[in-house]
N, C-alpha and C positions, 0 to 999 in steps of 0.2 A: 400200275406197278404193284406187285404183291406185297403183303404185309411183311414177309421176311426181308424183301429187298428194301422196303422202307425202313425197317428196324436197322438193317445193316448200314444203310446210307446215313441214318441218324447217328448211329454209333461212330462212324468214321468222321462225320462233321463235328460231333462233340469232342472226339479225340483230338482233332486238329485245333479246335477252339481252345481246348484245355491246354494243349502244348504251346500254342501261340501266346497265351497270356499267363502261363503257369510260372511260378518261381522255379529256379533251377532244381531244387530238391524234389519238388513234385514231378517235374518233367523227367527226372531220372527214373521214376518208378514205371514209366510207360515202355512198352516194347517198340521195336522199329516199325516203319511203315513202308510197304512195297509200292512200286509204281501203280499197281492195280488199285491198292487202297487209296493212294494219292489221287488217282483219276476219279475214283468213286466220290471222294470228298469234294473235288472240284466240280464234278457233274451235279452233285446235290446242291452245292452252292449256286451254280448257274441256274438250275431249275427254280430254286427259291427266289433268286434275285430277279429273274425275268418276269416281272409283274404283268406285263402286257402280252406275254406268250408269243412274241415275235421271233424267238430264237436269236435275239441280239440284245446286248446290255448297253443301255445308254450310260453315260458317266454318272447320271443321277441314280439309276438303278444299282450300279456297282457300288457307289459310295454309300447309298442307303443300306445295302446288304452288308457291307463291311462294318458299318457303324463306327465306333470309336477306334476299332482295331486298325493298326498300321501294318498288318501282316502282308508280306509279299506272296503268301501261299496262293492267293487268288488273283494274281496279276494277269493282265491280258494286253497283248500287243495288237493295236489296230493296224494291221498290215496294209489294208487297202485305203486307209485315211478317210473313211466315211464318217468318223466320229462315233461309231458303234463298235462294240466287241461282239462279233458274230460267234455262234457256237463253235464253228470250225477254228476261228482265230483263238478262242478260249482254250480249246483242246490242244492246239499247236503250241500255244504259250505254256501250257502245263508241262509239256515235255522239256522245254527249255528251263523252266523254273526248277523242276525235279533234278535235272542234270546239274544245274548251278548249285543247288543245296546239297546234293550228294557228294560232299567234298572228298570222301574216301573211295568213291566210285564202286561201292559194293552192291548197288542196286536197291538199297533200302535207306530210308531216312531215319536216323537215330533221333532221340529227343533233343540232343544238342544241335543237330543239323536243322531240325524243325524250328527250334528257338531262334536260330540265326536269321530266320525269315522276318523277324520283327523289325 
């Protein structure tokens, strides 16, 4: 991954983390997030959380990566019931999470919509 992509992914993850834990006044100062930005943040989260590189997150990997955060931004539905969150399951879950959070259905997540994921 190029330096530009790494910086962009880091920015998006920092943006999500800031909004997920930010007080209301701070969150209001951020712009909205598109589905592309949201997917980039989730992809970066997955890559960082997948410690063993098997393109699947165990519950331990997912909980470790989320830390003390209770954010629903990085939810994953284990559709095949194998106890792991595969990369494809994670991506599919992201579409559902985005659609659920985008309460006004404008295709972007506002700071208030992102904060509701807590």
